[in-house]
Jmol script that loads the backbone (N, CA, C; Angstrom):
load data "model"
ATOM      1  N   MET A   1     -97.665  86.418 -11.078  1.00  0.00           N
ATOM      2  CA  MET A   1     -96.795  87.533 -10.748  1.00  0.00           C
ATOM      3  C   MET A   1     -96.043  87.900 -12.031  1.00  0.00           C
ATOM      4  N   PRO A   2     -96.161  89.119 -12.490  1.00  0.00           N
ATOM      5  CA  PRO A   2     -95.459  89.514 -13.714  1.00  0.00           C
ATOM      6  C   PRO A   2     -93.961  89.661 -13.435  1.00  0.00           C
ATOM      7  N   SER A   3     -93.161  89.193 -14.370  1.00  0.00           N
ATOM      8  CA  SER A   3     -91.715  89.331 -14.195  1.00  0.00           C
ATOM      9  C   SER A   3     -91.247  90.558 -14.965  1.00  0.00           C
ATOM     10  N   ASP A   4     -90.324  91.259 -14.370  1.00  0.00           N
ATOM     11  CA  ASP A   4     -89.795  92.474 -14.972  1.00  0.00           C
ATOM     12  C   ASP A   4     -88.347  92.202 -15.360  1.00  0.00           C
ATOM     13  N   PRO A   5     -88.070  91.906 -16.623  1.00  0.00           N
ATOM     14  CA  PRO A   5     -86.699  91.569 -17.020  1.00  0.00           C
ATOM     15  C   PRO A   5     -85.801  92.786 -17.160  1.00  0.00           C
ATOM     16  N   ASP A   6     -86.341  93.984 -16.931  1.00  0.00           N
ATOM     17  CA  ASP A   6     -85.503  95.180 -17.103  1.00  0.00           C
ATOM     18  C   ASP A   6     -84.321  95.202 -16.141  1.00  0.00           C
ATOM     19  N   HIS A   7     -84.535  94.791 -14.897  1.00  0.00           N
ATOM     20  CA  HIS A   7     -83.421  94.821 -13.945  1.00  0.00           C
ATOM     21  C   HIS A   7     -82.349  93.799 -14.330  1.00  0.00           C
ATOM     22  N   VAL A   8     -82.756  92.693 -14.918  1.00  0.00           N
ATOM     23  CA  VAL A   8     -81.784  91.699 -15.365  1.00  0.00           C
ATOM     24  C   VAL A   8     -80.987  92.253 -16.545  1.00  0.00           C
ATOM     25  N   LEU A   9     -81.672  92.884 -17.466  1.00  0.00           N
ATOM     26  CA  LEU A   9     -80.979  93.470 -18.611  1.00  0.00           C
ATOM     27  C   LEU A   9     -80.051  94.594 -18.183  1.00  0.00           C
ATOM     28  N   ASP A  10     -80.472  95.384 -17.204  1.00  0.00           N
ATOM     29  CA  ASP A  10     -79.602  96.449 -16.697  1.00  0.00           C
ATOM     30  C   ASP A  10     -78.336  95.861 -16.069  1.00  0.00           C
ATOM     31  N   ALA A  11     -78.498  94.776 -15.327  1.00  0.00           N
ATOM     32  CA  ALA A  11     -77.333  94.142 -14.709  1.00  0.00           C
ATOM     33  C   ALA A  11     -76.386  93.600 -15.776  1.00  0.00           C
ATOM     34  N   ILE A  12     -76.958  92.976 -16.806  1.00  0.00           N
ATOM     35  CA  ILE A  12     -76.120  92.446 -17.891  1.00  0.00           C
ATOM     36  C   ILE A  12     -75.414  93.576 -18.616  1.00  0.00           C
ATOM     37  N   ASP A  13     -76.107  94.651 -18.876  1.00  0.00           N
ATOM     38  CA  ASP A  13     -75.489  95.799 -19.542  1.00  0.00           C
ATOM     39  C   ASP A  13     -74.349  96.370 -18.711  1.00  0.00           C
ATOM     40  N   GLY A  14     -74.537  96.428 -17.393  1.00  0.00           N
ATOM     41  CA  GLY A  14     -73.487  96.946 -16.515  1.00  0.00           C
ATOM     42  C   GLY A  14     -72.242  96.093 -16.558  1.00  0.00           C
ATOM     43  N   VAL A  15     -72.436  94.785 -16.548  1.00  0.00           N
ATOM     44  CA  VAL A  15     -71.293  93.879 -16.590  1.00  0.00           C
ATOM     45  C   VAL A  15     -70.595  93.974 -17.940  1.00  0.00           C
ATOM     46  N   VAL A  16     -71.366  94.028 -19.015  1.00  0.00           N
ATOM     47  CA  VAL A  16     -70.773  94.100 -20.345  1.00  0.00           C
ATOM     48  C   VAL A  16     -70.015  95.409 -20.520  1.00  0.00           C
ATOM     49  N   ASP A  17     -70.559  96.500 -19.983  1.00  0.00           N
ATOM     50  CA  ASP A  17     -69.854  97.780 -20.084  1.00  0.00           C
ATOM     51  C   ASP A  17     -68.516  97.728 -19.360  1.00  0.00           C
ATOM     52  N   GLU A  18     -68.503  97.114 -18.178  1.00  0.00           N
ATOM     53  CA  GLU A  18     -67.247  97.003 -17.436  1.00  0.00           C
ATOM     54  C   GLU A  18     -66.279  96.091 -18.173  1.00  0.00           C
ATOM     55  N   TRP A  19     -66.791  95.025 -18.765  1.00  0.00           N
ATOM     56  CA  TRP A  19     -65.938  94.072 -19.468  1.00  0.00           C
ATOM     57  C   TRP A  19     -65.332  94.699 -20.724  1.00  0.00           C
ATOM     58  N   GLU A  20     -66.095  95.537 -21.384  1.00  0.00           N
ATOM     59  CA  GLU A  20     -65.595  96.153 -22.607  1.00  0.00           C
ATOM     60  C   GLU A  20     -64.495  97.165 -22.327  1.00  0.00           C
ATOM     61  N   THR A  21     -64.432  97.689 -21.104  1.00  0.00           N
ATOM     62  CA  THR A  21     -63.389  98.655 -20.793  1.00  0.00           C
ATOM     63  C   THR A  21     -62.035  97.978 -20.602  1.00  0.00           C
ATOM     64  N   LEU A  22     -62.050  96.670 -20.359  1.00  0.00           N
ATOM     65  CA  LEU A  22     -60.788  95.954 -20.199  1.00  0.00           C
ATOM     66  C   LEU A  22     -60.154  95.743 -21.557  1.00  0.00           C
ATOM     67  N   SER A  23     -58.855  95.719 -21.568  1.00  0.00           N
ATOM     68  CA  SER A  23     -58.180  95.454 -22.835  1.00  0.00           C
ATOM     69  C   SER A  23     -58.245  93.961 -23.147  1.00  0.00           C
ATOM     70  N   ALA A  24     -58.000  93.622 -24.367  1.00  0.00           N
ATOM     71  CA  ALA A  24     -58.036  92.210 -24.763  1.00  0.00           C
ATOM     72  C   ALA A  24     -56.913  91.430 -24.090  1.00  0.00           C
ATOM     73  N   ASP A  25     -55.800  92.085 -23.838  1.00  0.00           N
ATOM     74  CA  ASP A  25     -54.686  91.400 -23.193  1.00  0.00           C
ATOM     75  C   ASP A  25     -54.990  91.062 -21.744  1.00  0.00           C
ATOM     76  N   ALA A  26     -55.845  91.848 -21.102  1.00  0.00           N
ATOM     77  CA  ALA A  26     -56.160  91.600 -19.705  1.00  0.00           C
ATOM     78  C   ALA A  26     -56.964  90.323 -19.533  1.00  0.00           C
ATOM     79  N   MET A  27     -57.617  89.884 -20.568  1.00  0.00           N
ATOM     80  CA  MET A  27     -58.446  88.698 -20.468  1.00  0.00           C
ATOM     81  C   MET A  27     -57.688  87.422 -20.812  1.00  0.00           C
ATOM     82  N   ARG A  28     -56.459  87.517 -21.268  1.00  0.00           N
ATOM     83  CA  ARG A  28     -55.683  86.338 -21.633  1.00  0.00           C
ATOM     84  C   ARG A  28     -55.029  85.735 -20.398  1.00  0.00           C
ATOM     85  N   TRP A  29     -54.964  84.415 -20.392  1.00  0.00           N
ATOM     86  CA  TRP A  29     -54.293  83.732 -19.298  1.00  0.00           C
ATOM     87  C   TRP A  29     -52.813  83.660 -19.604  1.00  0.00           C
ATOM     88  N   ALA A  30     -52.018  83.884 -18.609  1.00  0.00           N
ATOM     89  CA  ALA A  30     -50.574  83.766 -18.767  1.00  0.00           C
ATOM     90  C   ALA A  30     -50.047  82.892 -17.635  1.00  0.00           C
ATOM     91  N   PRO A  31     -49.119  82.006 -17.929  1.00  0.00           N
ATOM     92  CA  PRO A  31     -48.568  81.179 -16.848  1.00  0.00           C
ATOM     93  C   PRO A  31     -47.790  82.057 -15.874  1.00  0.00           C
ATOM     94  N   PRO A  32     -47.698  81.620 -14.628  1.00  0.00           N
ATOM     95  CA  PRO A  32     -46.949  82.414 -13.658  1.00  0.00           C
ATOM     96  C   PRO A  32     -45.481  82.526 -14.066  1.00  0.00           C
ATOM     97  N   GLU A  33     -44.905  83.647 -13.712  1.00  0.00           N
ATOM     98  CA  GLU A  33     -43.507  83.861 -14.055  1.00  0.00           C
ATOM     99  C   GLU A  33     -42.631  82.919 -13.238  1.00  0.00           C
ATOM    100  N   ASN A  34     -41.663  82.349 -13.879  1.00  0.00           N
ATOM    101  CA  ASN A  34     -40.744  81.440 -13.216  1.00  0.00           C
ATOM    102  C   ASN A  34     -39.461  82.215 -12.929  1.00  0.00           C
ATOM    103  N   LYS A  35     -39.293  82.585 -11.687  1.00  0.00           N
ATOM    104  CA  LYS A  35     -38.099  83.331 -11.309  1.00  0.00           C
ATOM    105  C   LYS A  35     -36.987  82.354 -10.968  1.00  0.00           C
ATOM    106  N   SER A  36     -35.798  82.684 -11.393  1.00  0.00           N
ATOM    107  CA  SER A  36     -34.667  81.830 -11.048  1.00  0.00           C
ATOM    108  C   SER A  36     -34.336  82.031  -9.574  1.00  0.00           C
ATOM    109  N   PRO A  37     -34.034  80.934  -8.885  1.00  0.00           N
ATOM    110  CA  PRO A  37     -33.772  81.056  -7.451  1.00  0.00           C
ATOM    111  C   PRO A  37     -32.469  81.812  -7.187  1.00  0.00           C
ATOM    112  N   THR A  38     -32.490  82.605  -6.153  1.00  0.00           N
ATOM    113  CA  THR A  38     -31.289  83.326  -5.729  1.00  0.00           C
ATOM    114  C   THR A  38     -30.582  82.510  -4.666  1.00  0.00           C
ATOM    115  N   ILE A  39     -29.422  82.932  -4.314  1.00  0.00           N
ATOM    116  CA  ILE A  39     -28.646  82.220  -3.297  1.00  0.00           C
ATOM    117  C   ILE A  39     -29.362  82.267  -1.950  1.00  0.00           C
ATOM    118  N   LEU A  40     -30.038  83.383  -1.679  1.00  0.00           N
ATOM    119  CA  LEU A  40     -30.745  83.514  -0.407  1.00  0.00           C
ATOM    120  C   LEU A  40     -31.916  82.538  -0.325  1.00  0.00           C
ATOM    121  N   THR A  41     -32.677  82.393  -1.403  1.00  0.00           N
ATOM    122  CA  THR A  41     -33.801  81.457  -1.365  1.00  0.00           C
ATOM    123  C   THR A  41     -33.310  80.015  -1.271  1.00  0.00           C
ATOM    124  N   GLU A  42     -32.210  79.700  -1.940  1.00  0.00           N
ATOM    125  CA  GLU A  42     -31.677  78.344  -1.858  1.00  0.00           C
ATOM    126  C   GLU A  42     -31.177  78.033  -0.453  1.00  0.00           C
ATOM    127  N   VAL A  43     -30.496  78.992   0.160  1.00  0.00           N
ATOM    128  CA  VAL A  43     -29.992  78.782   1.520  1.00  0.00           C
ATOM    129  C   VAL A  43     -31.151  78.636   2.492  1.00  0.00           C
ATOM    130  N   SER A  44     -32.189  79.461   2.333  1.00  0.00           N
ATOM    131  CA  SER A  44     -33.326  79.363   3.251  1.00  0.00           C
ATOM    132  C   SER A  44     -34.090  78.064   3.051  1.00  0.00           C
ATOM    133  N   GLU A  45     -34.162  77.559   1.817  1.00  0.00           N
ATOM    134  CA  GLU A  45     -34.832  76.279   1.585  1.00  0.00           C
ATOM    135  C   GLU A  45     -34.049  75.115   2.175  1.00  0.00           C
ATOM    136  N   ILE A  46     -32.729  75.238   2.208  1.00  0.00           N
ATOM    137  CA  ILE A  46     -31.898  74.158   2.741  1.00  0.00           C
ATOM    138  C   ILE A  46     -31.846  74.217   4.268  1.00  0.00           C
ATOM    139  N   PHE A  47     -31.544  75.388   4.798  1.00  0.00           N
ATOM    140  CA  PHE A  47     -31.314  75.491   6.231  1.00  0.00           C
ATOM    141  C   PHE A  47     -32.568  75.780   7.038  1.00  0.00           C
ATOM    142  N   GLY A  48     -33.627  76.219   6.418  1.00  0.00           N
ATOM    143  CA  GLY A  48     -34.868  76.492   7.145  1.00  0.00           C
ATOM    144  C   GLY A  48     -35.403  75.283   7.887  1.00  0.00           C
ATOM    145  N   PRO A  49     -35.590  74.154   7.204  1.00  0.00           N
ATOM    146  CA  PRO A  49     -36.069  72.973   7.925  1.00  0.00           C
ATOM    147  C   PRO A  49     -35.086  72.470   8.983  1.00  0.00           C
ATOM    148  N   LEU A  50     -33.786  72.635   8.730  1.00  0.00           N
ATOM    149  CA  LEU A  50     -32.800  72.209   9.725  1.00  0.00           C
ATOM    150  C   LEU A  50     -32.883  73.048  10.996  1.00  0.00           C
ATOM    151  N   VAL A  51     -33.024  74.345  10.821  1.00  0.00           N
ATOM    152  CA  VAL A  51     -33.147  75.232  11.983  1.00  0.00           C
ATOM    153  C   VAL A  51     -34.432  74.925  12.739  1.00  0.00           C
ATOM    154  N   ASN A  52     -35.508  74.661  12.008  1.00  0.00           N
ATOM    155  CA  ASN A  52     -36.772  74.338  12.654  1.00  0.00           C
ATOM    156  C   ASN A  52     -36.654  73.039  13.453  1.00  0.00           C
ATOM    157  N   ALA A  53     -36.024  72.023  12.878  1.00  0.00           N
ATOM    158  CA  ALA A  53     -35.846  70.751  13.581  1.00  0.00           C
ATOM    159  C   ALA A  53     -34.961  70.917  14.808  1.00  0.00           C
ATOM    160  N   PHE A  54     -33.909  71.718  14.676  1.00  0.00           N
ATOM    161  CA  PHE A  54     -33.010  71.954  15.813  1.00  0.00           C
ATOM    162  C   PHE A  54     -33.742  72.673  16.944  1.00  0.00           C
ATOM    163  N   SER A  55     -34.566  73.656  16.592  1.00  0.00           N
ATOM    164  CA  SER A  55     -35.298  74.371  17.640  1.00  0.00           C
ATOM    165  C   SER A  55     -36.330  73.463  18.310  1.00  0.00           C
ATOM    166  N   GLN A  56     -36.940  72.562  17.542  1.00  0.00           N
ATOM    167  CA  GLN A  56     -37.878  71.610  18.142  1.00  0.00           C
ATOM    168  C   GLN A  56     -37.152  70.625  19.055  1.00  0.00           C
ATOM    169  N   ALA A  57     -35.918  70.264  18.706  1.00  0.00           N
ATOM    170  CA  ALA A  57     -35.146  69.357  19.550  1.00  0.00           C
ATOM    171  C   ALA A  57     -34.725  70.027  20.852  1.00  0.00           C
ATOM    172  N   LEU A  58     -34.475  71.326  20.812  1.00  0.00           N
ATOM    173  CA  LEU A  58     -34.043  72.034  22.019  1.00  0.00           C
ATOM    174  C   LEU A  58     -35.209  72.474  22.902  1.00  0.00           C
ATOM    175  N   ARG A  59     -36.426  72.368  22.408  1.00  0.00           N
ATOM    176  CA  ARG A  59     -37.574  72.817  23.193  1.00  0.00           C
ATOM    177  C   ARG A  59     -37.690  72.102  24.541  1.00  0.00           C
ATOM    178  N   PRO A  60     -37.513  70.766  24.614  1.00  0.00           N
ATOM    179  CA  PRO A  60     -37.586  70.113  25.929  1.00  0.00           C
ATOM    180  C   PRO A  60     -36.502  70.600  26.891  1.00  0.00           C
ATOM    181  N   VAL A  61     -35.335  70.908  26.361  1.00  0.00           N
ATOM    182  CA  VAL A  61     -34.258  71.430  27.222  1.00  0.00           C
ATOM    183  C   VAL A  61     -34.672  72.786  27.801  1.00  0.00           C
ATOM    184  N   GLY A  62     -35.231  73.627  26.959  1.00  0.00           N
ATOM    185  CA  GLY A  62     -35.694  74.931  27.442  1.00  0.00           C
ATOM    186  C   GLY A  62     -36.808  74.802  28.461  1.00  0.00           C
ATOM    187  N   ASP A  63     -37.713  73.857  28.229  1.00  0.00           N
ATOM    188  CA  ASP A  63     -38.790  73.635  29.205  1.00  0.00           C
ATOM    189  C   ASP A  63     -38.234  73.155  30.532  1.00  0.00           C
ATOM    190  N   ALA A  64     -37.226  72.296  30.493  1.00  0.00           N
ATOM    191  CA  ALA A  64     -36.619  71.803  31.729  1.00  0.00           C
ATOM    192  C   ALA A  64     -35.930  72.935  32.484  1.00  0.00           C
ATOM    193  N   VAL A  65     -35.213  73.780  31.779  1.00  0.00           N
ATOM    194  CA  VAL A  65     -34.552  74.919  32.421  1.00  0.00           C
ATOM    195  C   VAL A  65     -35.592  75.856  33.035  1.00  0.00           C
ATOM    196  N   GLU A  66     -36.683  76.063  32.332  1.00  0.00           N
ATOM    197  CA  GLU A  66     -37.740  76.937  32.844  1.00  0.00           C
ATOM    198  C   GLU A  66     -38.354  76.352  34.123  1.00  0.00           C
ATOM    199  N   ARG A  67     -38.561  75.028  34.147  1.00  0.00           N
ATOM    200  CA  ARG A  67     -39.119  74.406  35.359  1.00  0.00           C
ATOM    201  C   ARG A  67     -38.160  74.537  36.540  1.00  0.00           C
ATOM    202  N   VAL A  68     -36.854  74.403  36.293  1.00  0.00           N
ATOM    203  CA  VAL A  68     -35.870  74.542  37.371  1.00  0.00           C
ATOM    204  C   VAL A  68     -35.888  75.959  37.914  1.00  0.00           C
ATOM    205  N   ILE A  69     -35.932  76.943  37.030  1.00  0.00           N
ATOM    206  CA  ILE A  69     -35.955  78.341  37.477  1.00  0.00           C
ATOM    207  C   ILE A  69     -37.228  78.625  38.266  1.00  0.00           C
ATOM    208  N   GLU A  70     -38.358  78.096  37.799  1.00  0.00           N
ATOM    209  CA  GLU A  70     -39.607  78.308  38.529  1.00  0.00           C
ATOM    210  C   GLU A  70     -39.578  77.635  39.896  1.00  0.00           C
ATOM    211  N   SER A  71     -38.939  76.475  39.994  1.00  0.00           N
ATOM    212  CA  SER A  71     -38.851  75.808  41.306  1.00  0.00           C
ATOM    213  C   SER A  71     -37.973  76.614  42.257  1.00  0.00           C
ATOM    214  N   PHE A  72     -36.892  77.219  41.741  1.00  0.00           N
ATOM    215  CA  PHE A  72     -36.075  78.093  42.584  1.00  0.00           C
ATOM    216  C   PHE A  72     -36.878  79.292  43.065  1.00  0.00           C
ATOM    217  N   GLU A  73     -37.680  79.860  42.183  1.00  0.00           N
ATOM    218  CA  GLU A  73     -38.501  81.012  42.572  1.00  0.00           C
ATOM    219  C   GLU A  73     -39.536  80.622  43.617  1.00  0.00           C
ATOM    220  N   ARG A  74     -40.133  79.437  43.475  1.00  0.00           N
ATOM    221  CA  ARG A  74     -41.113  78.993  44.476  1.00  0.00           C
ATOM    222  C   ARG A  74     -40.429  78.757  45.815  1.00  0.00           C
ATOM    223  N   ASP A  75     -39.206  78.188  45.803  1.00  0.00           N
ATOM    224  CA  ASP A  75     -38.475  77.965  47.047  1.00  0.00           C
ATOM    225  C   ASP A  75     -38.141  79.289  47.718  1.00  0.00           C
ATOM    226  N   ASP A  76     -37.767  80.298  46.939  1.00  0.00           N
ATOM    227  CA  ASP A  76     -37.462  81.605  47.496  1.00  0.00           C
ATOM    228  C   ASP A  76     -38.728  82.240  48.106  1.00  0.00           C
ATOM    229  N   ASP A  77     -39.878  82.047  47.468  1.00  0.00           N
ATOM    230  CA  ASP A  77     -41.115  82.607  47.993  1.00  0.00           C
ATOM    231  C   ASP A  77     -41.519  81.919  49.282  1.00  0.00           C
ATOM    232  N   ARG A  78     -41.222  80.654  49.435  1.00  0.00           N
ATOM    233  CA  ARG A  78     -41.558  79.929  50.665  1.00  0.00           C
ATOM    234  C   ARG A  78     -40.680  80.370  51.826  1.00  0.00           C
ATOM    235  N   ARG A  79     -39.446  80.728  51.523  1.00  0.00           N
ATOM    236  CA  ARG A  79     -38.528  81.151  52.574  1.00  0.00           C
ATOM    237  C   ARG A  79     -38.878  82.518  53.130  1.00  0.00           C
ATOM    238  N   LEU A  80     -39.527  83.345  52.330  1.00  0.00           N
ATOM    239  CA  LEU A  80     -39.856  84.693  52.789  1.00  0.00           C
ATOM    240  C   LEU A  80     -41.042  84.636  53.652  1.00  0.00           C
TER     241      LEU A  80
END
end "model"
wireframe off; spacefill off
backbone 0.3
color backbone group
């Protein structure tokens, strides 16, 4: 089977043409910018896990209240 390298060369030419349009600075690696933390980010980093833990602690209480309300609703439906 004869191989036709023209399509490979065309693909390489296409990539090289696109690469040449980029500036030299676009190809350089730069470390990510280090932003100084603001008061809002510091507060959210401190209190975020606390709020999450508090909400997880209150979840069983909410489930218990929901079960009580549902039992009242079932009792009301039985009376009707």
